[in-house]
KELOKOL-514906 format. One record per residue (C-alpha): residue in three letters; x, y, z; residue number from 1. Coordinates in nm, 4 decimals, padded with zeros to 6 digits. Layout:
! KELOKOL-514906
NODE|resn|xx|yy|zz|resi
NODE|ALA|X|Y|Z|NUM
...
***
This chain:
! KELOKOL-514906
NODE|resn|xx|yy|zz|resi
NODE|UNK|10.2963|07.4362|06.3156|1
NODE|UNK|10.2494|07.5894|06.6638|2
NODE|UNK|10.5098|07.7761|06.8639|3
NODE|UNK|10.4885|07.5062|07.1302|4
NODE|UNK|10.6083|07.2374|06.8809|5
NODE|UNK|10.9001|07.4590|06.7856|6
NODE|UNK|10.9921|07.5273|07.1514|7
NODE|UNK|10.9840|07.1546|07.2238|8
NODE|UNK|11.1680|07.0793|06.9022|9
NODE|UNK|10.8938|06.8544|06.7585|10
NODE|UNK|10.7552|06.7781|06.4171|11
NODE|UNK|10.4332|06.9498|06.3151|12
NODE|UNK|10.2400|06.6191|06.3197|13
NODE|UNK|10.3646|06.5117|06.6683|14
NODE|UNK|10.0897|06.3579|06.8803|15
NODE|UNK|10.0179|06.4007|07.2520|16
NODE|UNK|10.2383|06.1087|07.3492|17
NODE|UNK|10.5420|06.2613|07.1791|18
NODE|UNK|10.4697|06.6037|07.3277|19
NODE|UNK|10.4541|06.4557|07.6799|20
NODE|UNK|10.7810|06.2714|07.6272|21
NODE|UNK|10.9560|06.5893|07.5014|22
NODE|UNK|10.8134|06.7849|07.8007|23
NODE|UNK|10.9399|06.5232|08.0425|24
NODE|UNK|11.2836|06.5278|07.8750|25
NODE|UNK|11.3127|06.8991|07.9052|26
NODE|UNK|11.2012|06.8927|08.2713|27
NODE|UNK|11.5227|06.7208|08.3628|28
NODE|UNK|11.7217|07.0408|08.2853|29
NODE|UNK|11.4547|07.2991|08.3722|30
NODE|UNK|11.3508|07.2967|08.7349|31
NODE|UNK|11.0938|07.5335|08.8849|32
NODE|UNK|11.2980|07.5943|09.1986|33
NODE|UNK|11.6187|07.6692|08.9975|34
NODE|UNK|11.4810|07.8813|08.7129|35
NODE|UNK|11.1201|07.9731|08.7655|36
NODE|UNK|11.0980|08.1908|08.4451|37
NODE|UNK|11.2358|07.9177|08.2122|38
NODE|UNK|11.0038|07.6587|08.3733|39
NODE|UNK|10.7081|07.8960|08.3163|40
NODE|UNK|10.7922|07.9287|07.9493|41
NODE|UNK|10.8362|07.5466|07.9090|42
NODE|UNK|10.5043|07.4884|08.0764|43
NODE|UNK|10.3223|07.7353|07.8475|44
NODE|UNK|10.4852|07.5766|07.5429|45
NODE|UNK|10.3713|07.2381|07.6596|46
NODE|UNK|10.0159|07.3622|07.7034|47
NODE|UNK|10.0211|07.5252|07.3579|48
NODE|UNK|10.1535|07.2089|07.1895|49
NODE|UNK|09.8905|06.9920|07.3557|50
NODE|UNK|09.6139|07.2305|07.2482|51
NODE|UNK|09.7402|07.2238|06.8844|52
NODE|UNK|09.7630|06.8448|06.8739|53
NODE|UNK|09.4133|06.8046|07.0021|54
NODE|UNK|09.2919|07.0690|06.7577|55
NODE|UNK|09.4512|06.8617|06.4777|56
NODE|UNK|09.3052|06.5402|06.6099|57
NODE|UNK|08.9535|06.6967|06.6136|58
NODE|UNK|08.9687|06.8026|06.2508|59
NODE|UNK|09.1084|06.4701|06.1443|60
NODE|UNK|08.8193|06.2817|06.3152|61
NODE|UNK|08.5643|06.5186|06.1412|62
NODE|UNK|08.7232|06.4548|05.7973|63
NODE|UNK|08.7041|06.0777|05.8411|64
NODE|UNK|08.3416|06.0923|05.9503|65
NODE|UNK|08.2380|06.2930|05.6438|66
NODE|UNK|08.4122|06.0474|05.4088|67
NODE|UNK|08.2302|05.7516|05.5639|68
NODE|UNK|07.8992|05.9243|05.5422|69
NODE|UNK|07.9514|05.9959|05.1660|70
NODE|UNK|08.0513|05.6356|05.1082|71
NODE|UNK|07.7331|05.5021|05.2599|72
NODE|UNK|07.5186|05.6610|04.9916|73
NODE|UNK|07.7355|05.5754|04.6958|74
NODE|UNK|07.9100|05.2461|04.6294|75
NODE|UNK|08.2482|05.1915|04.7717|76
NODE|UNK|08.4169|05.1870|04.4381|77
NODE|UNK|08.2309|05.4895|04.2932|78
NODE|UNK|08.4282|05.8120|04.2492|79
NODE|UNK|08.3031|06.1654|04.2117|80
NODE|UNK|08.3546|06.2983|03.8650|81
NODE|UNK|08.5772|06.6024|03.8604|82
NODE|UNK|08.5557|06.8506|03.5809|83
NODE|UNK|08.8714|06.8950|03.3652|84
NODE|UNK|09.0969|07.1694|03.4940|85
NODE|UNK|08.9622|07.1338|03.8441|86
NODE|UNK|09.1461|06.9841|04.1319|87
NODE|UNK|08.9662|06.8182|04.4152|88
NODE|UNK|09.0462|06.9944|04.7450|89
NODE|UNK|08.9915|06.9042|05.0963|90
NODE|UNK|09.0073|07.1545|05.3740|91
NODE|UNK|09.3199|07.1133|05.5948|92
NODE|UNK|09.3415|07.3653|05.8768|93
NODE|UNK|09.7256|07.3149|05.8825|94
NODE|UNK|09.7910|07.3677|05.5131|95
NODE|UNK|09.8318|07.7217|05.3971|96
NODE|UNK|09.6215|07.8461|05.1121|97
NODE|UNK|09.8009|07.9674|04.8051|98
NODE|UNK|09.7915|08.3413|04.7567|99
NODE|UNK|09.5372|08.4574|04.4864|100
NODE|UNK|09.2975|08.1687|04.5380|101
NODE|UNK|08.9745|08.1729|04.7310|102
NODE|UNK|08.9765|07.9413|05.0304|103
NODE|UNK|08.7728|07.6234|04.9824|104
NODE|UNK|08.4313|07.5971|05.1409|105
NODE|UNK|08.4206|07.4163|05.4770|106
NODE|UNK|08.2418|07.0825|05.5071|107
NODE|UNK|07.9389|07.0561|05.7323|108
NODE|UNK|08.0642|07.0618|06.0918|109
NODE|UNK|07.9390|06.8543|06.3804|110
NODE|UNK|07.9248|06.9993|06.7321|111
NODE|UNK|08.2744|06.9789|06.8741|112
NODE|UNK|08.3414|06.7930|07.1926|113
NODE|UNK|08.4450|07.0366|07.4707|114
NODE|UNK|08.8090|06.9945|07.5723|115
NODE|UNK|08.7585|06.9916|07.9419|116
NODE|UNK|09.0927|06.8435|08.0117|117
NODE|UNK|09.2916|07.1322|07.8621|118
NODE|UNK|09.0827|07.4371|07.9522|119
NODE|UNK|09.1908|07.5786|08.2885|120
NODE|UNK|08.9526|07.7643|08.5178|121
NODE|UNK|09.0472|08.1279|08.5799|122
NODE|UNK|09.2486|08.1947|08.8958|123
NODE|UNK|09.0646|08.3360|09.1993|124
NODE|UNK|09.3254|08.6090|09.2630|125
NODE|UNK|09.1729|08.7300|09.5991|126
NODE|UNK|09.1436|08.3805|09.7395|127
NODE|UNK|09.4911|08.2831|09.6413|128
NODE|UNK|09.6328|08.6145|09.7741|129
NODE|UNK|09.4776|08.5352|10.1148|130
NODE|UNK|09.6407|08.1936|10.0957|131
NODE|UNK|09.9822|08.3508|10.0247|132
NODE|UNK|09.9409|08.5809|10.3263|133
NODE|UNK|09.8397|08.2888|10.5519|134
NODE|UNK|10.1484|08.0928|10.4312|135
NODE|UNK|10.3760|08.3892|10.5031|136
NODE|UNK|10.2398|08.4188|10.8559|137
NODE|UNK|10.2878|08.0437|10.9339|138
NODE|UNK|10.5895|07.9169|10.7423|139
NODE|UNK|10.9554|07.9458|10.8200|140
NODE|UNK|11.1549|08.1655|10.5780|141
NODE|UNK|11.3301|07.8924|10.3765|142
NODE|UNK|11.0217|07.6771|10.3514|143
NODE|UNK|10.7960|07.9727|10.2556|144
NODE|UNK|11.0235|08.0878|09.9786|145
NODE|UNK|11.0418|07.7422|09.8311|146
NODE|UNK|10.6691|07.7203|09.8655|147
NODE|UNK|10.6271|08.0376|09.6480|148
NODE|UNK|10.8560|07.8963|09.3778|149
NODE|UNK|10.6573|07.5707|09.3500|150
NODE|UNK|10.3106|07.7401|09.3234|151
NODE|UNK|10.1786|07.6781|08.9658|152
NODE|UNK|09.9441|07.9796|09.0168|153
NODE|UNK|10.2503|08.2051|09.0034|154
NODE|UNK|10.3971|08.0540|08.6846|155
NODE|UNK|10.1687|08.2515|08.4589|156
NODE|UNK|10.3050|08.5870|08.3501|157
NODE|UNK|09.9431|08.7229|08.3376|158
NODE|UNK|09.8410|08.6044|08.6887|159
NODE|UNK|10.1590|08.6729|08.8825|160
NODE|UNK|10.1406|09.0586|08.8788|161
NODE|UNK|09.7683|09.0554|08.9667|162
NODE|UNK|09.8510|08.8259|09.2693|163
NODE|UNK|10.1383|09.0456|09.3811|164
NODE|UNK|09.9279|09.3617|09.3696|165
NODE|UNK|09.6462|09.1973|09.5729|166
NODE|UNK|09.8975|09.0542|09.8274|167
NODE|UNK|10.0516|09.3988|09.8757|168
NODE|UNK|09.7167|09.5636|09.9194|169
NODE|UNK|09.6283|09.3011|10.1872|170
NODE|UNK|09.9568|09.3596|10.3744|171
NODE|UNK|09.9179|09.7342|10.3710|172
NODE|UNK|09.5634|09.7275|10.5135|173
NODE|UNK|09.5562|09.4338|10.7548|174
NODE|UNK|09.7600|09.3195|11.0573|175
NODE|UNK|09.9263|08.9844|11.0125|176
NODE|UNK|10.2115|08.8336|11.2060|177
NODE|UNK|10.4698|08.8091|10.9303|178
NODE|UNK|10.8412|08.8080|11.0074|179
NODE|UNK|11.0667|09.0374|10.7992|180
NODE|UNK|11.2419|08.7458|10.6226|181
NODE|UNK|10.9095|08.6270|10.4744|182
NODE|UNK|10.8191|08.9904|10.3696|183
NODE|UNK|11.1571|08.9993|10.1891|184
NODE|UNK|11.0756|08.6716|10.0181|185
NODE|UNK|10.7442|08.8221|09.8901|186
NODE|UNK|10.9308|09.1306|09.7799|187
NODE|UNK|11.1740|08.9255|09.5762|188
NODE|UNK|10.9013|08.7094|09.4269|189
NODE|UNK|10.6749|08.9958|09.3125|190
NODE|UNK|10.9672|09.2382|09.2388|191
NODE|UNK|10.8538|09.5016|09.4971|192
NODE|UNK|11.2112|09.5908|09.5647|193
NODE|UNK|11.2945|09.6875|09.2045|194
NODE|UNK|11.3076|10.0557|09.1022|195
NODE|UNK|11.0191|10.0371|08.8450|196
NODE|UNK|10.7773|09.8540|09.0848|197
NODE|UNK|10.6052|10.1842|09.1831|198
NODE|UNK|10.6205|10.0971|09.5588|199
NODE|UNK|10.7630|10.3685|09.7825|200
NODE|UNK|11.0558|10.2158|09.9739|201
NODE|UNK|10.9515|10.4087|10.2881|202
NODE|UNK|10.6043|10.2603|10.2711|203
NODE|UNK|10.7434|09.9144|10.2090|204
NODE|UNK|10.9828|09.9421|10.5017|205
NODE|UNK|10.7049|10.0728|10.7294|206
NODE|UNK|10.4794|09.7807|10.6400|207
NODE|UNK|10.7740|09.5388|10.6878|208
NODE|UNK|10.8528|09.6736|11.0348|209
NODE|UNK|10.4804|09.6784|11.1469|210
NODE|UNK|10.4197|09.3193|11.0395|211
NODE|UNK|10.7441|09.2048|11.2026|212
NODE|UNK|10.6495|09.3767|11.5350|213
NODE|UNK|10.3101|09.2033|11.5125|214
NODE|UNK|10.5053|08.8686|11.4754|215
NODE|UNK|10.7559|08.9082|11.7531|216
NODE|UNK|10.4882|08.9957|12.0194|217
NODE|UNK|10.3262|08.6581|11.9702|218
NODE|UNK|10.3621|08.4369|12.2821|219
NODE|UNK|10.5378|08.1654|12.0829|220
NODE|UNK|10.8123|08.3965|11.9664|221
NODE|UNK|10.9568|08.5247|12.2913|222
NODE|UNK|11.3062|08.4148|12.1916|223
NODE|UNK|11.2879|08.6274|11.8804|224
NODE|UNK|11.1376|08.9121|12.0812|225
NODE|UNK|11.4472|08.8994|12.3059|226
NODE|UNK|11.6675|08.9094|12.0011|227
NODE|UNK|11.4672|09.2069|11.8668|228
NODE|UNK|11.4977|09.4002|12.1950|229
NODE|UNK|11.8574|09.3129|12.2548|230
NODE|UNK|12.1141|09.6032|12.2567|231
NODE|UNK|12.4775|09.5970|12.3503|232
NODE|UNK|12.4169|09.8368|12.6391|233
NODE|UNK|12.0980|09.6636|12.7503|234
NODE|UNK|12.0930|09.2888|12.7011|235
NODE|UNK|11.7548|09.1143|12.7195|236
NODE|UNK|11.7168|08.7350|12.7743|237
NODE|UNK|11.4255|08.5187|12.6590|238
NODE|UNK|11.2990|08.5009|13.0215|239
NODE|UNK|11.3069|08.8772|13.0602|240
NODE|UNK|11.1280|08.9259|12.7284|241
NODE|UNK|10.8624|08.6807|12.8294|242
NODE|UNK|10.8041|08.8662|13.1606|243
NODE|UNK|10.7916|09.2052|12.9962|244
NODE|UNK|10.5470|09.0765|12.7311|245
NODE|UNK|10.3297|08.9333|13.0144|246
NODE|UNK|10.3008|09.2843|13.1661|247
NODE|UNK|10.1488|09.4008|12.8372|248
NODE|UNK|09.9203|09.1132|12.7711|249
NODE|UNK|09.7649|09.0149|13.1097|250
NODE|UNK|09.4139|09.1293|13.2069|251
NODE|UNK|09.3930|09.4912|13.3154|252
NODE|UNK|09.3999|09.5725|13.6912|253
NODE|UNK|09.5186|09.9195|13.7913|254
NODE|UNK|09.6421|09.8261|14.1449|255
NODE|UNK|09.8282|09.5265|14.0195|256
NODE|UNK|09.9896|09.7296|13.7360|257
NODE|UNK|10.0883|10.0096|13.9892|258
NODE|UNK|10.2511|09.7625|14.2151|259
NODE|UNK|10.4455|09.6133|13.9185|260
NODE|UNK|10.5612|09.9647|13.8106|261
NODE|UNK|10.6546|10.0633|14.1637|262
NODE|UNK|10.9719|09.8509|14.1528|263
NODE|UNK|11.2618|10.0901|14.0590|264
NODE|UNK|11.3932|10.0320|13.7076|265
NODE|UNK|11.0867|09.8816|13.5507|266
NODE|UNK|10.9562|10.1956|13.3906|267
NODE|UNK|11.2799|10.2593|13.1929|268
NODE|UNK|11.2786|09.9010|13.0783|269
NODE|UNK|10.9210|09.9264|12.9443|270
NODE|UNK|11.0046|10.2662|12.7888|271
NODE|UNK|11.2887|10.1047|12.5922|272
NODE|UNK|11.0656|09.8118|12.4885|273
NODE|UNK|10.7831|10.0281|12.3649|274
NODE|UNK|11.0284|10.2480|12.1834|275
NODE|UNK|11.2044|09.9608|11.9987|276
NODE|UNK|10.8624|09.8214|11.9060|277
NODE|UNK|10.7691|10.1552|11.7613|278
NODE|UNK|10.4586|10.1931|11.9816|279
NODE|UNK|10.3952|10.5649|12.0671|280
NODE|UNK|10.0133|10.5395|12.0697|281
NODE|UNK|09.7582|10.2846|12.1911|282
NODE|UNK|09.6343|10.2334|11.8367|283
NODE|UNK|09.9730|10.0972|11.7357|284
NODE|UNK|09.9701|09.8102|11.9718|285
NODE|UNK|09.9211|09.4820|11.7816|286
NODE|UNK|09.7321|09.1853|11.9383|287
NODE|UNK|09.7778|09.0211|12.1769|288
NODE|UNK|09.8961|09.3409|12.3568|289
NODE|UNK|09.6079|09.4830|12.5631|290
NODE|UNK|09.5304|09.8556|12.4911|291
NODE|UNK|09.4723|09.9351|12.8642|292
NODE|UNK|09.8115|09.7993|12.9622|293
NODE|UNK|09.9843|09.9796|12.6739|294
NODE|UNK|09.8142|10.3079|12.7655|295
NODE|UNK|09.9273|10.2663|13.1327|296
NODE|UNK|10.2943|10.2162|13.0492|297
NODE|UNK|10.2900|10.4916|12.7848|298
NODE|UNK|10.1625|10.7334|13.0441|299
NODE|UNK|10.4539|10.6444|13.2707|300
NODE|UNK|10.7068|10.6853|12.9962|301
NODE|UNK|10.6061|11.0309|12.8787|302
NODE|UNK|10.8637|11.2571|13.0431|303
NODE|UNK|10.7181|11.5812|12.9339|304
NODE|UNK|10.3952|11.5749|13.1228|305
NODE|UNK|10.2452|11.5009|13.4611|306
NODE|UNK|09.9453|11.2841|13.4361|307
NODE|UNK|09.7219|11.0922|13.6781|308
NODE|UNK|09.9041|10.7675|13.6312|309
NODE|UNK|10.2375|10.9222|13.7326|310
NODE|UNK|10.0778|11.0858|14.0360|311
NODE|UNK|09.9235|10.7567|14.1441|312
NODE|UNK|10.2590|10.5800|14.1078|313
NODE|UNK|10.4521|10.8407|14.3081|314
NODE|UNK|10.1855|10.8344|14.5768|315
NODE|UNK|10.2101|10.4523|14.5984|316
NODE|UNK|10.5879|10.4683|14.6247|317
NODE|UNK|10.5777|10.7489|14.8920|318
NODE|UNK|10.3223|10.5527|15.0967|319
NODE|UNK|10.5315|10.2292|15.0771|320
NODE|UNK|10.8432|10.4248|15.1882|321
NODE|UNK|10.6565|10.5933|15.4686|322
NODE|UNK|10.5150|10.2663|15.5940|323
NODE|UNK|10.8596|10.1140|15.5861|324
NODE|UNK|10.9952|10.4076|15.7851|325
NODE|UNK|10.7157|10.3571|16.0376|326
NODE|UNK|10.7779|09.9820|16.0504|327
NODE|UNK|11.1522|10.0123|16.1140|328
NODE|UNK|11.2047|10.3287|16.3193|329
NODE|UNK|10.8702|10.2848|16.4917|330
NODE|UNK|10.9682|09.9469|16.6150|331
NODE|UNK|11.2974|10.0960|16.7571|332
NODE|UNK|11.0908|10.3699|16.9234|333
NODE|UNK|10.8551|10.1260|17.0866|334
NODE|UNK|11.1216|09.9184|17.2370|335
NODE|UNK|11.3385|10.2091|17.3335|336
NODE|UNK|11.3273|10.3057|17.7040|337
NODE|UNK|11.3095|10.6813|17.7428|338
NODE|UNK|11.5617|10.8553|17.9847|339
NODE|UNK|11.2849|11.0370|18.1586|340
NODE|UNK|10.9729|10.8200|18.1723|341
NODE|UNK|10.7508|11.1083|18.2626|342
NODE|UNK|10.8871|11.3397|17.9916|343
NODE|UNK|10.7915|11.3483|17.6166|344
NODE|UNK|10.9235|11.0760|17.3949|345
NODE|UNK|11.1047|11.2786|17.1165|346
NODE|UNK|11.1813|10.9637|16.9254|347
NODE|UNK|10.8111|10.9002|16.8605|348
NODE|UNK|10.7655|11.2559|16.7342|349
NODE|UNK|11.0742|11.1951|16.5097|350
NODE|UNK|10.9075|10.8860|16.3705|351
NODE|UNK|10.5850|11.0669|16.2927|352
NODE|UNK|10.7404|11.3709|16.1421|353
NODE|UNK|10.9737|11.1541|15.9401|354
NODE|UNK|10.7001|10.9544|15.7910|355
NODE|UNK|10.5045|11.2677|15.7074|356
NODE|UNK|10.8111|11.4251|15.5447|357
NODE|UNK|10.8741|11.1119|15.3315|358
NODE|UNK|10.5084|11.1029|15.2136|359
NODE|UNK|10.4903|11.4757|15.1207|360
NODE|UNK|10.8480|11.4812|14.9841|361
NODE|UNK|10.7681|11.1892|14.7607|362
NODE|UNK|10.4640|11.3655|14.6260|363
NODE|UNK|10.6779|11.6644|14.5357|364
NODE|UNK|10.9170|11.4597|14.3184|365
NODE|UNK|10.7125|11.5012|14.0067|366
NODE|UNK|10.6790|11.8843|14.0177|367
NODE|UNK|11.0467|11.9191|14.1283|368
NODE|UNK|11.1648|11.7023|13.8423|369
NODE|UNK|10.9496|11.8938|13.5961|370
NODE|UNK|11.0931|12.2191|13.7342|371
NODE|UNK|11.4474|12.0934|13.6872|372
NODE|UNK|11.3761|11.9943|13.3286|373
NODE|UNK|11.2367|12.3406|13.2598|374
NODE|UNK|11.5310|12.5169|13.4293|375
NODE|UNK|11.7940|12.3101|13.2528|376
NODE|UNK|11.6494|12.3249|12.8992|377
NODE|UNK|11.8766|12.5022|12.6464|378
NODE|UNK|11.8137|12.8613|12.5408|379
NODE|UNK|11.5766|12.9147|12.2414|380
NODE|UNK|11.5093|13.2432|12.0620|381
NODE|UNK|11.1332|13.2183|12.0856|382
NODE|UNK|11.1083|13.0547|12.4310|383
NODE|UNK|10.8165|13.1374|12.6538|384
NODE|UNK|10.8697|13.2877|13.0040|385
NODE|UNK|11.2296|13.3482|12.9208|386
NODE|UNK|11.2990|13.6048|13.1964|387
NODE|UNK|11.0924|13.4073|13.4511|388
NODE|UNK|11.3114|13.1111|13.3984|389
NODE|UNK|11.6258|13.3321|13.4217|390
NODE|UNK|11.5220|13.5044|13.7505|391
NODE|UNK|11.3595|13.2079|13.9255|392
NODE|UNK|11.6691|13.1074|14.1271|393
NODE|UNK|11.7507|13.4628|14.2420|394
NODE|UNK|11.3881|13.5044|14.3437|395
NODE|UNK|11.4003|13.1897|14.5546|396
NODE|UNK|11.7232|13.3074|14.7106|397
NODE|UNK|11.5676|13.6328|14.8189|398
NODE|UNK|11.2635|13.4573|14.9604|399
NODE|UNK|11.4874|13.2271|15.1565|400
NODE|UNK|11.6855|13.5207|15.3065|401
NODE|UNK|11.3645|13.6992|15.3992|402
NODE|UNK|11.2367|13.3885|15.5807|403
NODE|UNK|11.5661|13.3363|15.7662|404
NODE|UNK|11.6416|13.6863|15.8656|405
NODE|UNK|11.3116|13.8781|15.8259|406
NODE|UNK|11.0812|13.6247|15.9950|407
NODE|UNK|11.3509|13.4528|16.2013|408
NODE|UNK|11.2547|13.1143|16.0738|409
NODE|UNK|11.5883|12.9543|16.0078|410
NODE|UNK|11.4566|12.5980|15.9660|411
NODE|UNK|11.1927|12.7012|15.7153|412
NODE|UNK|11.4329|12.9195|15.5233|413
NODE|UNK|11.6969|12.6426|15.5084|414
NODE|UNK|11.4381|12.3910|15.3852|415
NODE|UNK|11.3759|12.6306|15.0883|416
NODE|UNK|11.7445|12.7053|15.0394|417
NODE|UNK|11.8515|12.3416|14.9975|418
NODE|UNK|11.6095|12.2720|14.7059|419
NODE|UNK|11.7254|12.6000|14.5507|420
NODE|UNK|12.0815|12.4897|14.5635|421
NODE|UNK|11.9881|12.1573|14.4112|422
NODE|UNK|11.8029|12.3342|14.1310|423
NODE|UNK|12.1059|12.5559|14.0620|424
NODE|UNK|12.3411|12.2538|14.0556|425
NODE|UNK|12.1171|12.0740|13.7977|426
NODE|UNK|12.0841|12.3803|13.5833|427
NODE|UNK|12.4680|12.4459|13.5819|428
NODE|UNK|12.5489|12.0813|13.5197|429
NODE|UNK|12.3091|12.0004|13.2390|430
NODE|UNK|12.3484|12.3295|13.0530|431
NODE|UNK|12.7284|12.2956|13.0772|432
NODE|UNK|12.7301|11.9504|12.9230|433
NODE|UNK|12.9705|11.8235|13.1807|434
NODE|UNK|13.0684|11.4604|13.2186|435
NODE|UNK|13.1892|11.2819|13.5376|436
NODE|UNK|13.4123|10.9801|13.5402|437
NODE|UNK|13.4642|10.8333|13.8852|438
NODE|UNK|13.8045|10.7143|14.0027|439
NODE|UNK|13.9896|10.7117|14.3376|440
NODE|UNK|14.1593|11.0537|14.2957|441
NODE|UNK|13.8306|11.2131|14.2111|442
NODE|UNK|13.6680|11.0776|14.5264|443
NODE|UNK|13.9539|11.2131|14.7356|444
NODE|UNK|13.9152|11.5541|14.5689|445
NODE|UNK|13.5390|11.5563|14.6247|446
NODE|UNK|13.5777|11.4964|15.0019|447
NODE|UNK|13.5979|11.8715|15.0823|448
NODE|UNK|13.2961|11.9343|14.8670|449
NODE|UNK|13.1052|11.6628|15.0570|450
NODE|UNK|13.1818|11.8354|15.3818|451
NODE|UNK|13.0795|12.1704|15.2310|452
NODE|UNK|12.7549|12.0180|15.1245|453
NODE|UNK|12.6887|11.8978|15.4817|454
NODE|UNK|12.7448|12.2570|15.6078|455
NODE|UNK|12.5151|12.3881|15.3304|456
NODE|UNK|12.2379|12.1585|15.4529|457
NODE|UNK|12.2750|12.2839|15.8123|458
NODE|UNK|12.3402|12.6539|15.7383|459
NODE|UNK|12.1040|12.8126|15.4897|460
NODE|UNK|12.3369|13.1073|15.3969|461
NODE|UNK|12.5953|12.8666|15.2605|462
NODE|UNK|12.3371|12.7004|15.0413|463
NODE|UNK|12.2225|13.0424|14.9156|464
NODE|UNK|12.5833|13.1576|14.8405|465
NODE|UNK|12.6634|12.8377|14.6470|466
NODE|UNK|12.3356|12.8550|14.4477|467
NODE|UNK|12.4023|13.2186|14.3575|468
NODE|UNK|12.7559|13.1340|14.2396|469
NODE|UNK|12.6457|12.8474|14.0125|470
NODE|UNK|12.3614|13.0493|13.8672|471
NODE|UNK|12.5980|13.3400|13.7925|472
NODE|UNK|12.8507|13.1028|13.6208|473
NODE|UNK|12.5792|12.9624|13.4030|474
NODE|UNK|12.4379|13.3074|13.3132|475
NODE|UNK|12.7835|13.4391|13.2064|476
NODE|UNK|12.8495|13.1289|12.9971|477
NODE|UNK|12.5133|13.1627|12.8175|478
NODE|UNK|12.5868|13.5293|12.7502|479
NODE|UNK|12.9266|13.4357|12.6089|480
NODE|UNK|12.7787|13.1847|12.3709|481
NODE|UNK|12.5439|13.4481|12.2233|482
***
C-alpha cells in the first residue's frame, strides 16, 4: 500500500476512479488559495496514489497475459503437476515475501507501456522565474499575490526554493518596474523575510526601493509618483509630478533646460525630487529618465561646488534681469524730457550703469554664496586655512578703510564695506544658530535697525564698525565654546 492511499484514506486495491473521487472530495476542504502547503501535500498524495494504481494495473495485465499464453499450448483443463511439499507461487509485487524464503523468480516480462500521462516534464526554472518577474511588474498587488498562490509550479517543495533563488537573483541584477507591494508578496511567498533565509535585510530593502523607484517614474504612474514625493511640508499634486517628470524625460536641449531652471524655486523642487528618488549619480537614474537631463539637474543641486552649469544659469538670470532693467527704466529715460536739452542726460547713464551692475553683480552671486558658506561653517580641529578664515573679515575692513581714507575713494570703499558687513552678518547668524519668528512687535523693534542699515549703505565707516562688532561677538563666542 502506498502512502498516497493512506493519505487519501483508501483501500490498497483502490482503482483510479476511486482515487479521483477521494481527491475531489478532499479538495472541498483544502483550497490552494487558503492553505497552499496542505494543498501541495494533497496533490502529491494524489499523484503517488495514481502512480501506484497504474503500477498495480500494469502487473495485473502482465499476469493475465502469461496465463493465457500457457493455456494455448496445454489444454484448458490440464493442470501443472506440483511436487509434494511444494506450493505454487505467483509473483505479486504488492504481497510481502516471508522472511527466510528466497523470492520467487519473476516471469518473463514484456516491454512496459510508458506512462506518459503521469510523468511530468521537469520545470524550466529560469523561464518560469522570468515569468514571475514579468507578472510582478504588470499585475496589481492583490491579483499578483493570488496569481502566485494558484501557480502549480510553486506547489512542489523541490521546485519552489529553486524558483525563489532564481527570481531573487534576477531582481538583484536587473531593472524592472516592480512596486514595493509586489516585492513584499514575493518575499512572503519565497520566505525572504524570514531569519533563516540568508538574505541580508539591507540588501533586500535596497532592492525593494530601487525597483519601486523604477516603477513610480513610469509615465502611467504619475499619481503614485505624487504620493511617493508628497511630504507634509511640501505637497505635490499629480499634475506637478507629471510636469517634474517631463523635465527629466524630454529630449535634451541645453538652452531649453536652462530656461526651465531659470524660474526661481524650480531648482529646490528638483533637488527634493531627486533626493527622494535616491538619485545621486547619473547611473542610478532608471528609464525613462534621460541621463543628460538628470546630470543637468544634479549639477544645479550640488551646493558644495561651482560648475559650468551653475555659471550658465546665473549668467542667464543676470542677463534676463539686465534686459528687464533696460526695457523698463530705458523706456522711462527715452520718453523723459531732460531739464537742459543741451546738457548730458544723466538718466541714460543711470540706465546703462544699472544694467551693467546687475549683470556683473549677478555673476558674483555664486562666489559670494560659496564664500558665505565657507565663512559660516562650524569650527573643526583639522580644518584647512583656519587662520585665513578667521582673519578674512578684519582684512577686508582694513582694505576698505585704506580705499576710503588713503586713496580718497569713498564710493569704491563703501562698495567693498557693504559686502563685508553682509558677510559678517551671515557668519554671526549661522554660527550662532539663531532663529527669527516674525510678528508685529518685532517689526516695530527692527525699524531702527532698518534705518541704521540705510545709513550703513551710504556711509562706509558705519558698515565697517558694524561688521567688526559682529565678527568680534562671534570670535568671543567660539573661544568660550572651546
